[in-house]
N, C-alpha and C positions, 0 to 999 in steps of 0.2 A: 307153768309160763306167766310172767309177768308181764301185765297189761299197762306199758304209759300212760301215766297220768295223763290226763288233757290238760291244754295248756288253756291257762287261764285269760280273757282277753284283758283288754285297759279296763280300769275301775272310772265307769264312768265320774265325770266329774260332777257335782253339785250345784248345781246351779244357783247364780247370786242372787242373795236377795235384794228387794229394794232398798231396805234399809242399810245395807252392806255398799250397794254403789252410790249413797249418798255420803256417806262415812268418808270412801274412799275418794267422792270429789271434792268432798271440802280438805281433807288430807294435802291434796293436789291442787287446791287453791291455797291451801298457809302455806305450800313449801314453796310457791311460785312468788307469793307477797313476799315469802321472807329473803328469798332468794333476790326479789327487786330492792326490799329497801338496802340488804348489804352491798349489792350491785348498786345503789345510788349516793348509799353514805362512802362509800369506797369512790364513786364519779366523782363527788363534790369534793372532795378529799383533794384528791390528785387534779381538779379546776383550783383549787386553792391555792397548790402549789406552784402552777404554771397561771396564776391570774392574768401575767400581762400577754405572757400569751393565746390564753382561753379567749381574752376579749379580741386580740387580735382577729381571731379564727371566728368566733362569733361575728364582729362586724366583717369581714366577711362575706360572713354568708349572708347577713342583712342585707350588704351591698347586691349582690349579686343575684339574688329576689328580687332587690328592687327593680334591677335592672332586667332580669331576664325578657319578661315581655318583648320589650323594644328588639332585643337583639334574638328573638326566635322572631320576630318579624322582617327583620332583615337579614334575616339566616337563609329566608326564603329565595331571596335573589343572589349571595352572595357567603361568599362562603365566613365560620364561626367568628374566622380571624379577625377579619376585614369588617364584620358587624361589629364586637366589641372595640376597634379601632372608634368605629363611627359614632359609636354611642360615649365613648370616652371624649373624644373632640365636643360633643354637644353637650356634655353633662359640663368641660371646662368652658367652655365659650358661656355656659349659664349661671356657673357659679362667677366670674367675673364680672359680668350685666349684673348680678346682686351685690358682691363685691362694692359696686362703685356705688350703687344706685339707694342699697338698704344699710349697710354697714354706716356710713358719714352720721344719717339722721339716726341711725339706731345708737350710736355713740355719744351723739351729744345729746339725747333724749335720757340716757341710763348717767351719766353723768351730771345732770339738772336736776333727775327726781333723789340719787347724792346729797347734792347741795341743801334742795329742798325739804326733806327730809325731816331734818329737826323744826322746822317752822310748820309742817304740816301735826308734828306729834305737841306741838304746844296750842298749837288753832285747833287742833280734837280735843287737848283739857281744859280750853277756855270753855270752849261749848258745851263738854258734860259739866262743867263747874257752875254756871249762868244760873242762876234761882230762876230766870225768867224762860228760861227755853220752855215752849209749850210741850215737848216731844219727852220730859223729863218733870216735869212738875209736879206729878202725882207719885213722884216715883221717893219713898223714904229718903233724908240728909243721909246718912248712913251710907246707905247703896248708891245713891248718887257721887258721894264721895271716892268707893273704892270703884266706881268706870271711873269717875276722873283720873284716879291712878292709873288707868291699865294702857292708855297710851303709850302713858312714859316709860311702865314697866316692858310693854311689847319694843318701843324703842332700845331698851336698854338691851333688850335679847338678838333685836337683828344685827345690832352694832358691836354683840359680845359677839355671836355665833353667826348670825347670816352672814356678813360682810367678809369674816375672816373665813370661814367653810368658800366663800364665792371668791375670796382674790387666791385662796389655794388651790382652788380649782381651776380659775382660769390660766395660772402660773403652773399647773401640771399640763392641761391641755394645751396652752401656747407655747409650751419648752420645747426644743429642735427635735428631740427625741421622739416624742409625741406627736409633731407636725411631719417630720418624716414617714414615721408608723402610719400612720393615717393618709396621707399622701400618696404615697409609694407601694409599702408591703399590701396594704388592705386592697387596693385595687387589683395590684399585683395575683394576690390569692384570689380572687375574687373572678379572674380571668381564667385563672388555671383552672377552677372549681367548674366554670361553666362549659369550659372546652372537654373536660374529661368527667362532664355528670354520668355520661350514660354508661360510659367504662368502670364506676365508681357504684352505678345503679346492679350492673352485671355479676359486680362480683358481692353485693349485699347478696343477691339471688342466688348468688351459685353456694351460699350458708344455708341452704332450704333444701330440704329432699323434694322430688319434684312434684308430689303431691301436693306440699306448703306451699308452693310457690307462688301459686294464683293468688292465694290469700295474703303472703308475704308481699307480692305486689301491689293488691289492694291497699295495705297497710299505708305505705310507703307513698302511692300516689297521694291518698289522703292527708297523709301528714306533710305534703308537699305543696298540696292544695290550702291547706290550714297556715301553715308559716308564711305561704308566700302572699294569700288573702292578706290577712293579718298584716305583713308590712307595708304591703302596698296599701294596703285600702287604709289604715293608720295613715300613711305620709299625706293622699289626699282628703282624708276626713279633717286630717287636723289641717291642711293647707285652708279647706274653707273656710274650717268652723277660725281660725284666726285672721281672715280675710274681712268675713263677716262682724267679729268682733270688734277689730282695728276699724273700718269704716262705720259704723257706729257710734264708737265713741270718738271720731272727727267728727260726723255729722253733731252730735250732742254738746261738740266745744268741750270734751274732756280730753285735759293732758295728757300727754305718754301713751298716745292711742294706739300709736305703731309698736310700741315698747311691750305694752302690753296685750296687744293682739298676736305678736309674734312668739312670746311666753307664751300664752295661751294657746296657741298653734302645738308648741317644739312638747310639750308637758300633755296634750293629747296624747300621744303614748301611751302613757299611766292613764287609764279610766278615773273619772272624777276630779284626776289633778290640773288638768284644764280647765273648766269648766271653773273649780275653786279660784285656783290662781287668775282667771280673769273679773271671777263675779268682785271680791273680795276689794280689791286695790282700785278696782273702776266703780264702785259706789262708794265707797271712802272719798275718796276724791273730786267725783262731784260732789257729793254734799259739804267738803270742805273746799270748795275752789267756787261751785255752780248752787249751793244751796240743797235742800229738802226736796224740793220739785225734780228739778233736772236730775239729781238720785235717784227719786221711786221710776223715771221717765226710763232710767240709763236698766235700773233693776229689773223692769217689765219686759224694756228689749232684751235683756238676756235670756231673759225666761223663754222668750219668744226665738230666738237664737237656738238653744238649747232643743226645745221642741220641733223647730226645723231640722235639726241636727238628726235627734232621736227619730222621727218617725217617716223622713225623708232621706238624707242624706246618707247618715249612716248606714242604712240597711240596705240601699244599692249600693254603695260603695264594697260594705265589708261584704254583704251576703251572707251575712251567717255565718261565716269561717269559723268563729271562734267559738258559738254553741255553746255558751258558761252564763249560767246567770249571777245574779251582783254579787250574790253570796257568795259562792266560789271565787269571784274575782276579786272581791275586796280579801280574803282571805289569802289567795295565792300572792299580790299584792305583800301583803304583811310576812306572808315568811321568806317571798323571794327577799323582800328589805333587808330582812333580820338577817337571811344567812351573806349575803352579799353586798349589803349598800344600794349603792344608787342603779351601779351596774343590776342586779336583780330586780331591782322594783320597774324597769324597763323591760328585763326577759321574764318576769313570773306568769303574765298573761300569756304569751305564745308556749310555752312551757306546758302550763295548764291546759290549755287547748290540747297540744300534741297527746299529754297524758288520756286525756279524753279519747280522742282517736285510739290510741291503745286499748280502752275500756272498754268500746262499743265492740273493737272486734273480737280483745282476748276474754271479755267476762263477761259474764250470762246477762242480760240487758235485765231494767229492774219492770218488775210488774206494772199492769196498765191500771189508771188510777179508776176504773169499774171494779179493779179488784182489791187495791188498797185506797179507798177515798181518802184526800186528802183534809185533814181537821181544819184548815183555813184555807179559805180560796178567794181571787180575785173579786170575782160577785159573792152579793148577799148570799149568806147557806141556804134559804127557803128556796132560791131561784136556780140552787145549781143540784139539790138532794129533791127528790118525789118525797110527800110524805107517807110515814107510813100506814097502812090501812089500820085501822082501828075494830 
């Protein structure tokens, strides 16, 4: 009689070692990074093919984030449509007042600066070539002659490239198509975005499994805070900094105070650009028009304004929404300008901040400073690291 063979049970799986888990995790991270780069390149190519539409969409997103707090506040008492309509009426009235009060003197100062620019260049060359200038008396003659040629080279460069680029930019901006697109399409798209924002969020969350929706919602909320905080914060910070610079230059009797203040406030969206654009022409014009003493005072007041902005205004307005070190900010601006020119320069920092949020949620966090002490510290190394016992 044949006895049936006993059935063999399932073969127990060999436990995965720690080294295998690390290799598997590394491969997963590598695959995610490769896919992310592939998708990013495809997205960049897609936006380069529809650059005009992409800029309109980005402008609409910025505008929607800008007016969202006020629309949300009004929406507590009335419908979202009426809230948006009231905000648009308020913005229209504000723009009309701004055009009537600010644009005429701004245009007048711009015209005068273009007319007097050759005179400023000639005066700067004269001062640099003056052998009795006490500031340059110890500089060798060859170096002094080279310095005297710099204003002329700068003037030629600005007239050749800067003025031509500015004229082309203003021509494009003031063209009928651009005005219609900016005045009509951007507000309309922004209004539809605000009306449909809840539906869009639900559709995005529906793409994820139920167990991952909490994480996805946290990522969306953090991205919303970063982008909205950056846009509104930079606008408020730029307005405050531009006003402080304009008032300071007016008090110091420096010409073109309004023009320089407005330019510095607008370019404040690009970190460090607003400060540079405000500082250099202000000090140079103060030196050429009012003398060295006035220029030194203007330089000192600029440093004071930057300290006030960096230590009091910006931290309270931006509330650390960007969360990027100066190194990453500069790298982001360079990469953005290289890829997309001027629009990429404006978008570089918020995009980098969004990538920071994704990294914090999806990528393991860096180790602490105790585990990996930095080779360089803000304070002296002797005060930050205990000496080893001998």
